[in-house]
Structure formats: C-alpha cells, structure tokens
C-alpha positions, 0 to 999 in steps of 0.5 A: 322155215322158209326156202328159196322158192323151188329149192330142192331138198336133200331127198330129190336126188340121192345116190341111192337107187340100186337100179342105177348099176355100180358106183361109176369111176370119175372120168379120166381123159381130158376134154378140149370143152369141160362141161361144167354144171353150177348147183343151186345158189339162189340163181335168178330167185329175185335177188340182185346180189345173187346175179352180181355174183354169177354175172362176175364170175361167169365172165371170168371162168376158164373159156373152155368151161361149157356151164349149165346152171340151175336157176329159180326163174328162166324168165329171169335168167333172160337177163343173165349171159348167153351161152349159158345152158339155163336149168329151172331148180325144180326139174329134178330129172334135168339137173340130175341128167346134167350133173351126171353128164359133167366133167366137174361141179362148181358151187359159185358166191352166195352163202351155201353153208349157214343155219341162222335162218334155218337148214332147208336152204341152203344146206338143205337144198344142195346136199342131196345132189352133192352126195350124188356128184359124190357118188359119181365121182364128180369133183365139186369146187366152191368158189368164192362162196360164204361161209358160216360158222354152224350151230346147229348139230343137224346142220353140222351133220349135213355139212360133214356129210355132204360138203366136207368132201368137196375138193376145194374151197375159195371164201370170200373172207378170213371170218369164212376161212376159219369157220371152214378150219374150226369145221374140219376142212384142211388149211391146204384145200382154202383159199382166201377169196372175196365176193365175186360181185367186187369184180363186176364192171363200173356201168353206172348210167347217171342219166337213165337213174335220174330219169326213174328216180324222177318218175319215182317221184324225186324232187331236185335239191334234196339229200337223197338218202337210199335205204334197204331193210329186211323182214326175213326172221325179223319181220314181226319185230314191231318195236324196230319198226317204230325205231327205225321209222322214228329215226328216218324222220329225223333224219329228214327233218335234220338233213331235208332229206328223201328217203328212197327204199330200195329192195335189193330182193324184189320177191312179194311176201312178208319175208321180203324186202318189200314188206319191210319198207312198206311196215316202215313207211307206214309208221313214218311221219314224213314221206318218202319214196318206195321204188317201183317193184321191179327185178333190177339188174345190177348195174341198175341197181348200182346207178340207182344207187350212185345218185344216193349221198349216203345209203343204209343197208341191211343186206350185204350186197346193197352194201356192196354195190354202194362201195361199188358206186362210190356212196358211203354205205352205214351197213346193219349187222345182219348175220355172220356175212355183213359182220366180216364184211363191215369189219373187212370195209372198216365200219362202225358198228351202228348195230344190227337187226336187234339192236340200232345205235340210233346216236352212232348212226346219226352220228354216220349220217352226218360225218358223211354229209359233211366230209363224204371224201374222207369217209371214201378214200379209206373205203376206195382202197378196200374195194380195190383191195378187195377186188384184186383178192376176187381173182383168188376165187379161181386159185384151184380151178386154174391150178388144175385140181 
C-alpha cells in the first residue's frame, strides 16, 4: 500500500536510544514567541486540498507561533506562505531537532487517522514522531483534522499507543467526533470544528480562469462540467471506468456539454487522478478536455471551478472547492470522510467508488442545469455555517491548554 512521497514510518524516529539520556521534563517557562512544529499531513505532496487546509490554518494561528512544518517538496513549498520554516519530511534529523526545540506540536488538517487505504499512510507516517513527542513531554494538539473509525487491529494498536495521548482534538465533523469517542478519547478533549479550507478567503479570478480554459481547448457556448475522478485502490476496476465513460458521453450528448477533467491531486503515476482521467477518456466516444498537469494553487483551482455549471467529484476538497466557487457539486462517497461531508452538505446518495446510481446522478445534473439557484441556496447556508464552525479548530489552543 502506498505512502505519501517521502513519508517516514514509525521506525524512523523513536525515543528508545539510550544515548539520549534521561527523559526530559516539559518546559515550564513561558516564551513571548512559541516554537511550534507541524507534523506531516501531506503538505507539498502535490495535493491542492492539503495546501488549502494549511493556508487557511496558518493565517489563523496565533501570531506568537513561530512555525516549522514538514513538507514533501521544498520546490512546491515555494508557493506557500513566507515566515514559515519548511523542513523536508525525508530529513529525519532536521524533523527530530525541530520537535525537540518546539514548545508544542500540531497536526493541522488532513485525515491523519484512517486505515481504509492501508497503515503506512497516514498512521505509521507520524507514529514514531508522536512517540517522540510524548516521551519528550511535548504537548500535541490535532487541529481541524479528519478521523475515521479504524477497523484494522494493528491500526487500532498504533492509535492507542501513539495518537490517544494527544492533548486535544478539534475535528471537522460529528462523525469524526463519534469515531474518536468510540476509540476511547474523552468527550472533553474533543471540539467540533470544520475543515480548515472553509476559511479560505474568496479570491476568484474568472478572467484568468477563462483564458486558461481557452488555452486548454474550451469552446464558447457549451455547458462546462468539471469532473475529478480518483484511481487509488480502485484503479483496476475496469467496469466502473466503462460506466463512467458511458455516463459522461450521455451527459455530453444530452446537454451539448464539454467535460473538463480536473486533477486536485497532481502527482503522476497510476495511483493518482491523471491516470484515472486518462483511463476514462480513452473509453469515451465524445471528446473531453484534461487540464494540463500542473500543481494548481487553491485559488487557481477554485477560479477554474467557478466557470463550471456543475461538477462531479470523487475528492473531498474538489467538492469543497466547488461549494466555495458557488458551483453545485455532485459528490461521490469515497470513504468515511466524503460520506460525512456529503451528509453535512445535504447531498443525495448517487453512489460510491464501486457503485454509481446513474439515474440519480443524471437527475442531479438535469436539476442543477435547469435551476442552479434552488440547489445553491441551501448550500450557501451550509457553507457559512461550516465557515463559522471552522473557527472552533483553535478552541483548545486559544483556551491555553
């Protein structure tokens, strides 16, 4: 099972070296500036959603936080905010030094607790570093994270040993809160927040987006439909890819539409979004447009989505970006996190990664194209509610715990 590029495992940093000396005590003095280390949540890996969460969180962290964060690529980190110290996740020595020098440690965003796609990422990627934090007496706070209910016995063991000692949790859904409680985390250590990306400021550049789509081959006068498909552990499901190709062909024919394939996860390889799009496009009879391989910034992705009439999404943040762009997304269930998101946003069940209700999906496309405003009005209320709730992500930090 894959892990994020350059991700470390639990054996990379362990507090068992006898040469380290006796276990140090947690610092008791206060600093005007707090040294803060952010653990690996996929930042800079090539996933626009990971970056979006970090951008919003970093903008809302207390000003006295002097932040160091792990990234999967220093080159990609060049588009991230200045004033943050970026450490390659592969550099275990620098990461350990940053943890040792930190006043507190954070897990910001992403879904660090899940096992549906295997244990290497994300559970094992941070397990050893969390053990080091606990051994050093460094308080760890999880801020605005996703949490799945773990099923794998080994995953549950890793959680109990490495994640359960985390001081506080703010989570992005009631489902996440329930999952933590089922796994033994006391209710008083959990705050209900929301995904950090709901706090992104609206920076939609329709002029740039229109020019970029035109360069990609977009035709004026057609109905723009954005699609983000995912391969991952479903990459060999040829039946589903045939189903998607036939479905999208029918949508093109019925509405004189043009399909734009987006890749919210921009990495190459058969595991990721581009390969999924290429497989489906090869099966389609009608033409479509695959947006060029590029590490899109969150504002760019939202701007491009804003020119769609409707989107079809298998990615959490492609669904979220659509809502931020005021475009109605038809959101497929992909794991517990998207089931929870779809429930909160009031979306109908149109299927999951192994089952598509084609009739229901096509009906949603028809309803949205006929009267988008009636679909968007309740969605805007949900968006504002989740934006307000996302401020709870800092509840325990601001309470001084």
